[in-house]
Every structure is written in C-alpha cells, then in structure tokens.
SEFI-326432 format. One record per residue (C-alpha): chain; x, z, y. Coordinates in Angstrom, 3 decimals, decimal comma. Example, Ala and Ser with C-alpha at 12.3 -4.5 7.8 and 13.67 -1.06 7.14 Angstrom:
<recs>
REC A 12,300 7,800 -4,500
REC A 13,670 7,140 -1,060
</recs>
This chain:
<recs>
REC A 0,000 0,000 0,000
REC A 1,323 -0,940 3,406
REC A 1,944 1,474 6,250
REC A -1,041 0,115 8,184
REC A -3,276 0,681 5,147
REC A -2,084 4,275 4,795
REC A -2,715 5,002 8,466
REC A -6,164 3,405 8,253
REC A -7,009 5,503 5,174
REC A -5,921 8,713 6,908
REC A -7,993 7,888 9,990
REC A -11,002 7,126 7,794
REC A -10,576 10,472 5,990
REC A -10,364 12,310 9,313
REC A -13,494 10,515 10,496
REC A -15,377 11,604 7,381
REC A -14,291 15,215 7,770
REC A -15,394 15,307 11,389
REC A -13,636 17,090 14,248
REC A -11,746 20,324 13,719
REC A -14,113 23,344 13,923
REC A -13,889 25,416 17,074
REC A -12,612 28,981 16,651
REC A -15,360 31,532 16,259
REC A -15,949 34,284 18,813
REC A -14,195 36,965 16,800
REC A -11,037 34,834 16,623
REC A -10,667 34,358 20,356
REC A -9,311 37,836 21,095
REC A -7,160 40,215 19,082
REC A -8,983 43,240 17,721
REC A -7,058 45,716 19,877
REC A -8,124 43,931 23,048
REC A -11,748 43,763 21,889
REC A -11,696 47,503 21,242
REC A -10,338 48,158 24,725
REC A -12,954 45,936 26,362
REC A -15,762 47,547 24,361
REC A -14,505 51,026 25,251
REC A -14,302 50,181 28,961
REC A -17,805 48,694 28,919
REC A -19,181 51,757 27,152
REC A -17,553 54,138 29,642
REC A -19,169 52,130 32,454
REC A -22,535 52,352 30,662
REC A -22,098 56,099 30,209
REC A -21,339 56,571 33,896
REC A -24,388 54,466 34,762
REC A -26,561 56,649 32,528
REC A -25,464 59,731 34,479
REC A -26,574 58,230 37,792
REC A -29,636 56,344 36,553
REC A -32,095 55,507 38,169
REC A -30,215 55,988 41,476
REC A -29,146 52,296 41,602
REC A -32,803 51,233 41,545
REC A -33,748 53,811 44,175
REC A -30,888 52,716 46,450
REC A -31,710 49,012 46,017
REC A -35,364 49,684 46,832
REC A -34,424 51,658 49,945
REC A -32,143 48,868 51,207
REC A -34,341 45,868 50,420
REC A -37,968 46,757 49,666
REC A -38,613 50,269 50,958
REC A -41,589 50,693 48,646
REC A -42,972 53,945 47,333
REC A -41,630 54,598 43,834
REC A -42,429 57,168 41,191
REC A -38,724 58,031 40,957
REC A -36,021 59,318 43,291
REC A -32,373 60,400 43,169
REC A -33,340 63,590 41,324
REC A -34,903 61,641 38,438
REC A -32,754 61,027 35,382
REC A -32,669 58,872 32,299
REC A -35,428 59,347 29,748
REC A -37,351 62,109 31,494
REC A -39,645 61,568 34,481
REC A -40,419 57,828 34,297
REC A -39,289 56,127 31,066
REC A -40,771 52,798 32,207
REC A -38,005 52,589 34,826
REC A -35,374 52,957 32,098
REC A -36,081 49,507 30,624
REC A -33,301 47,862 32,646
REC A -30,764 50,419 31,469
REC A -31,712 49,968 27,814
REC A -31,488 46,195 28,249
REC A -27,912 46,649 29,465
REC A -27,197 48,927 26,511
REC A -28,678 46,302 24,197
REC A -26,443 43,606 25,689
REC A -23,384 45,752 25,007
REC A -24,555 46,303 21,428
REC A -25,045 42,557 20,931
REC A -21,615 41,815 22,415
REC A -19,952 44,278 20,031
REC A -21,771 42,898 16,998
REC A -21,071 39,276 17,999
REC A -17,353 39,975 18,338
REC A -17,233 42,052 15,151
REC A -14,504 41,703 12,547
REC A -16,600 43,500 9,933
REC A -20,145 44,603 9,188
REC A -19,841 47,145 6,407
REC A -22,292 49,790 7,608
REC A -21,884 51,616 4,303
REC A -18,535 52,986 5,514
REC A -20,048 55,881 7,518
REC A -22,182 56,835 4,515
REC A -19,104 56,830 2,281
REC A -17,271 59,054 4,735
REC A -20,247 61,413 4,931
REC A -20,438 61,677 1,135
REC A -16,696 62,314 0,949
REC A -16,889 65,364 3,246
REC A -15,911 68,633 1,554
REC A -16,895 71,796 3,372
REC A -14,961 75,020 2,942
REC A -15,251 78,379 4,692
REC A -11,693 78,518 6,019
REC A -10,380 81,959 6,913
REC A -9,170 80,747 10,299
REC A -12,745 79,743 11,235
REC A -14,033 83,270 10,591
REC A -11,118 84,720 12,536
REC A -11,843 82,442 15,506
REC A -15,549 83,336 15,367
REC A -14,711 87,054 15,356
REC A -12,363 86,652 18,330
REC A -14,982 84,532 20,068
REC A -17,669 87,175 19,512
REC A -15,417 89,828 21,023
REC A -14,698 87,585 24,022
REC A -18,418 86,927 24,518
REC A -19,131 90,662 24,475
REC A -16,441 91,318 27,105
REC A -17,774 88,561 29,362
REC A -21,356 89,762 28,860
REC A -20,589 93,330 29,935
REC A -17,983 92,770 32,635
REC A -18,237 89,238 34,064
REC A -21,806 87,929 33,894
REC A -23,216 89,705 36,948
REC A -20,104 89,064 39,047
REC A -20,070 85,378 38,119
REC A -23,731 84,989 39,016
REC A -23,184 86,640 42,404
REC A -20,213 84,369 43,123
REC A -22,176 81,266 42,062
REC A -24,906 82,252 44,506
REC A -22,414 82,637 47,358
REC A -20,743 79,245 46,905
REC A -23,904 77,150 46,673
REC A -23,904 74,017 48,850
REC A -25,381 70,527 48,883
REC A -22,142 69,007 47,626
REC A -21,899 71,494 44,779
REC A -25,512 70,836 43,818
REC A -24,743 67,126 43,463
REC A -21,768 67,870 41,199
REC A -23,888 70,272 39,137
REC A -26,619 67,678 38,720
REC A -24,179 65,006 37,523
REC A -22,455 67,335 35,034
REC A -25,840 68,536 33,796
REC A -26,929 64,985 33,087
REC A -23,719 64,170 31,234
REC A -24,351 66,957 28,729
REC A -28,024 66,253 28,134
REC A -30,558 63,502 27,633
REC A -29,457 60,485 25,614
REC A -25,725 60,721 26,367
REC A -24,651 62,612 23,207
REC A -26,569 60,148 21,033
REC A -25,065 57,190 22,921
REC A -21,547 58,484 22,264
REC A -22,176 58,888 18,529
REC A -23,820 55,453 18,253
REC A -20,943 53,765 20,088
REC A -18,267 55,199 17,798
REC A -20,407 54,342 14,765
REC A -21,162 50,728 15,695
REC A -17,777 49,919 17,244
REC A -15,965 51,592 14,355
REC A -17,776 49,423 11,819
REC A -17,547 46,263 13,939
REC A -13,795 46,533 14,521
REC A -12,959 48,129 11,151
REC A -11,782 51,362 12,727
REC A -12,346 54,057 10,124
REC A -11,056 56,604 12,626
REC A -13,932 55,783 15,004
REC A -16,564 55,897 12,281
REC A -15,051 59,235 11,280
REC A -15,559 60,472 14,835
REC A -19,210 59,416 14,686
REC A -19,837 61,100 11,341
REC A -18,063 64,311 12,359
REC A -19,882 64,387 15,717
REC A -23,260 63,939 14,071
REC A -22,578 66,676 11,506
REC A -21,061 69,079 14,051
REC A -23,835 68,468 16,569
REC A -26,562 69,001 13,980
REC A -24,992 72,150 12,546
REC A -24,166 73,661 15,946
REC A -27,599 72,779 17,318
REC A -29,434 74,459 14,447
REC A -27,218 77,535 14,639
REC A -27,670 77,689 18,408
REC A -31,453 77,601 18,133
REC A -31,455 80,364 15,504
REC A -29,271 82,567 17,709
REC A -31,436 81,782 20,747
REC A -34,578 82,947 18,936
REC A -32,858 86,073 17,635
REC A -31,341 87,183 20,968
REC A -34,146 86,191 23,353
REC A -32,054 86,768 26,456
REC A -33,582 86,191 29,913
REC A -32,224 83,335 31,999
REC A -30,345 84,159 35,232
REC A -32,950 82,292 37,284
REC A -35,482 85,022 36,417
REC A -33,235 87,537 38,262
REC A -33,839 90,257 35,680
REC A -30,174 91,032 35,047
REC A -27,847 90,205 32,130
REC A -29,304 92,813 29,760
REC A -32,988 91,833 29,866
REC A -34,939 89,875 27,274
REC A -37,554 87,174 27,745
REC A -38,628 85,625 24,428
REC A -39,940 82,088 24,498
REC A -38,880 79,118 26,600
REC A -36,991 81,346 29,054
REC A -34,290 82,385 26,575
REC A -30,758 81,527 27,622
REC A -28,322 82,594 24,882
REC A -26,650 80,258 23,944
REC A -26,744 77,061 26,047
REC A -27,948 74,027 24,100
REC A -26,304 71,589 26,530
REC A -22,954 73,363 26,173
REC A -23,189 73,696 22,389
REC A -23,725 69,936 22,052
REC A -21,024 69,070 24,568
REC A -18,364 71,170 22,830
REC A -19,453 70,020 19,362
REC A -18,844 66,384 20,312
REC A -15,781 67,041 22,461
REC A -14,328 69,306 19,787
REC A -14,269 66,438 17,290
REC A -12,047 64,463 19,650
REC A -9,953 67,556 20,437
REC A -9,254 68,233 16,750
REC A -9,203 64,678 15,358
REC A -7,954 62,300 18,043
REC A -4,283 61,387 18,297
REC A -4,724 60,459 21,964
REC A -3,747 63,404 24,164
REC A -5,445 62,152 27,375
REC A -8,679 61,579 25,440
REC A -8,558 65,114 24,032
REC A -7,953 66,635 27,470
REC A -10,710 64,579 29,134
REC A -13,194 65,446 26,382
REC A -12,495 69,166 26,711
REC A -12,680 69,114 30,519
REC A -16,001 67,243 30,481
REC A -17,467 69,754 28,023
REC A -16,221 72,623 30,205
REC A -17,793 70,954 33,260
REC A -21,134 70,789 31,441
REC A -20,922 74,497 30,635
REC A -19,976 75,542 34,151
REC A -22,737 73,387 35,611
REC A -25,268 75,371 33,581
REC A -23,907 78,585 35,105
REC A -23,966 77,272 38,681
REC A -27,488 75,934 38,121
REC A -28,571 79,519 37,237
REC A -29,794 78,340 33,840
REC A -27,263 80,327 31,816
REC A -24,958 83,307 32,069
REC A -21,195 82,860 31,699
REC A -21,324 84,632 28,324
REC A -23,999 82,153 27,182
REC A -21,621 79,295 27,922
REC A -18,675 81,108 26,307
REC A -20,647 81,645 23,098
REC A -21,801 78,028 23,171
REC A -18,226 76,784 23,435
REC A -17,194 78,937 20,465
REC A -20,112 77,678 18,353
REC A -19,530 74,034 19,277
REC A -15,772 74,109 18,712
REC A -16,153 75,975 15,418
REC A -18,694 73,427 14,179
REC A -16,419 70,563 15,259
REC A -13,415 72,090 13,494
REC A -15,381 72,556 10,272
REC A -16,677 68,967 10,408
REC A -13,252 67,454 11,130
REC A -11,593 69,520 8,412
REC A -14,292 68,547 5,907
REC A -13,788 64,882 6,762
REC A -9,995 64,775 6,925
REC A -8,810 67,861 4,997
REC A -6,489 68,611 7,921
REC A -7,233 68,059 11,619
REC A -5,361 65,296 13,513
REC A -3,728 63,739 10,446
REC A -6,349 61,173 9,442
REC A -8,833 59,346 9,857
</recs>
C-alpha cells in the first residue's frame, strides 16, 4: 500500500471515530483546587446565613422601600421562612456544583465509618468530666453573679450586634449545614477525613444534645434574664443549665480540635465556639457556669466520637 493510501485510511478511520471527546468537568481542575474552591464557597454561604435576611432588607431599603415582614433582627429559618427561599437556592447551587465536579459518589462511605466506630469509656474522659464539674461548681458559686453584673455594665449597641451575630452562628441551620458540607464534599472529593468529620460531628452533636437536655430537665435552673439570682430554679422553658447553643457549638468544634491536622482550623473552630458561648452570657440567656458546663459536655462528646472513629485523636482519618 502506498503512502497516500495509508494516510487516506488513517484519515477515514479518524473520521469514523469522530472528534476527540472534550474533557469532563471533573477533569478540568485538580482535586485539591476543587476542595479549596468548595470550602471557600461554603464559608461564604455560612457567613451569608449568619446575616440573612439582611441583604434583602438592605436592598429593599435602597431600591424599593416597601414594607416587609422581616427586618435586620430576623434570622434564617425562624420568623419568615418564605423569605429564605433565595438562600436555599444558593445553597442548592453550591450542592449541585460540588456533585457535578465530584470525583466519586460512594455515599456508603459515611455509613461504613459509622459502623466501624468503637466506643470505650476512657479513663481520661471521666477525669476531664470530674475536673470540669469542679470548675463549673467554682464558677457557679464565685463568678456567675459578678459576670452578669459586668455584662450589664458593658452593654452597648455595638456589642448587641456582635452578640446577635455570634448567637446566629451557633443556632438555627448552621450546625446542620456544616455537617452536610463535610459529608457531601468528603464523598464527592474522596476525602475520608472530611466524611469522618461529618460522622463524628453528627454523633457528638446527638450525644451531647441528648445529655444536655437531660441535665437541663434535672437541674431546672432559672435563666439570668429572670433576675432571680444564680441559685434559683424555674422548671420548664426558662431553664438555663446547660446552654444548648454552646453544647452544639463545642461538640462540632471539638471534632475539628481533636481530629484536624490543620492548626489554624482548630484554633478558629475553638474561638467560634467560645464566641457562641460568651454571646449567650452577654445576651442574659445563660450564666457563665452554664456555658462552662456546656463546653465540657460538648468537648467530651467530641473526644469520645473522634476516639471511637480513629482509635487515637489527630492520627487518622
């Protein structure tokens, strides 16, 4: 066969095969970069959730000036859920983007990690709980009243804004959003460490939340806002010991503190949880000892969950 015939045959074969396929979406970027972009987008979404629906209120004031059923004091998922549709659409877009750029889709991985957890009553946990109980008692007797008086003296409009933002970060849908992000992104980008965070956070949050509610019903302590003093009881919805917001915040943050290998992430997680706890004190919803006990419960639950998942904190996943 001549050279021209060979070239013609090759061109004919190429024509039959068609053009080279374009690279798929998940091939366009390396996985590390996709993880960074997804993390940055989620942080932005989390910040937006703290301020929501303030962007809508501000836009209305600048352009429409109509009467709305919401204001700057409203927050996500409470007063007017119909106004939250835009936020959940944005959250849905982020979810779609993560799934479209996924390198994997094995959603059985979190279940396997959950089944592999082995719980043990470590001696160090009981020691920490005993030390924590002693610390709570000291704060209850000697610091609660003084802290409340100081919080009353330093109240200002600026401080109230900070308190409101920190309060929102520790409540509402934010804890669930954090767990869902680590779960979905961990599966999508084949990061077993992230799915481990999600599993440990869910277990720690559930355990700490149940324990916190049992203690709350047993103690029945009056909230500071009732101005009855730190040694009075008010069973029912006015009970303050411990703080549910703070328990959840430290349960989730504690997983990152004990399991993450990223020091800045561990520090930021702890500081955010502490800000949630202090905001509950300055909002006169909880005593300082309530928040101290909540931190102990949340961190203990996180340590137990991380240890059950990894056998030793910070080594794996």
